[in-house]
C-alpha positions in Angstrom: -0.2 0.0 0.2 1.0 3.3 -1.0 1.6 6.2 2.1 0.0 9.4 1.4 3.2 11.3 2.6 4.9 9.5 -0.3 5.3 11.2 -3.7 3.6 9.8 -6.6 5.7 7.9 -9.0 4.5 8.9 -12.5 5.4 8.3 -16.2 4.5 10.7 -18.8 3.6 9.7 -21.9 3.7 11.8 -25.1 5.6 15.1 -24.8 4.2 17.5 -27.3 3.3 20.6 -26.6 0.6 19.6 -23.8 2.6 16.7 -22.7 5.7 18.9 -22.0 3.6 21.3 -20.1 1.9 18.5 -17.9 5.5 17.3 -17.7 6.8 20.6 -16.4 4.1 20.8 -13.9 4.5 17.0 -12.5 8.2 17.8 -12.3 7.4 21.0 -10.1 4.9 18.8 -7.5 6.5 18.0 -4.5 3.6 15.1 -4.4 5.3 13.6 -7.9 8.2 12.0 -8.9 8.8 12.0 -12.3 10.2 8.3 -12.9 9.8 7.7 -16.9 8.7 9.2 -19.9 7.7 7.9 -23.5 7.5 9.6 -27.0 7.7 8.7 -30.8 9.7 11.6 -31.7 13.5 10.1 -32.2 14.5 13.8 -31.2 13.4 13.6 -27.6 14.1 9.9 -27.1 17.0 9.7 -25.0 16.8 13.6 -23.8 16.4 14.2 -20.3 12.6 15.3 -19.5 14.1 18.2 -17.5 16.1 19.6 -20.4 12.7 19.3 -22.6 10.9 21.6 -20.6 13.5 24.4 -20.2 14.9 23.3 -16.9 17.4 21.2 -15.2 17.9 17.3 -16.0 16.0 15.6 -13.6 17.8 11.8 -14.5 15.0 10.7 -16.3 15.6 9.9 -20.1 12.7 9.9 -22.4 12.1 6.2 -24.1 10.2 4.9 -26.9 8.8 1.9 -26.0 6.0 2.4 -23.4 6.2 -1.4 -21.9 9.6 -1.4 -21.3 9.4 2.0 -19.6 6.4 1.0 -17.3 8.2 -2.5 -16.3 11.8 -0.7 -15.5 9.8 2.2 -13.3 6.8 0.8 -11.9 4.7 3.8 -11.5 1.7 4.6 -9.4 0.4 6.6 -12.0 0.9 7.7 -15.5 -0.3 11.3 -17.6 -1.3 10.4 -21.2 -1.2 13.3 -23.5 -1.1 11.8 -27.0 -2.8 13.0 -30.7 -5.9 11.7 -31.7 -5.3 8.6 -34.0 -8.7 9.7 -35.6 -7.9 13.4 -36.6 -5.1 12.6 -38.7 
């Protein structure tokens, strides 16, 4: 069981315009620890999530395989900010 005083471990999925803003808020939230991030953009994969948001590195690199990131990080929650495939 997760204690209320323990920061929630979160993975961000999708780091476009909306996902970057969400990620910035997550990084700044003392009740959250960003433990992973996933995006399909090869220019973002391998970058530190802090740098992507315009801040300092936080030691979490963007991956390109959601299953691997979830398996490696075992998050409490995930935030989703991806484009609607039907919109294309």
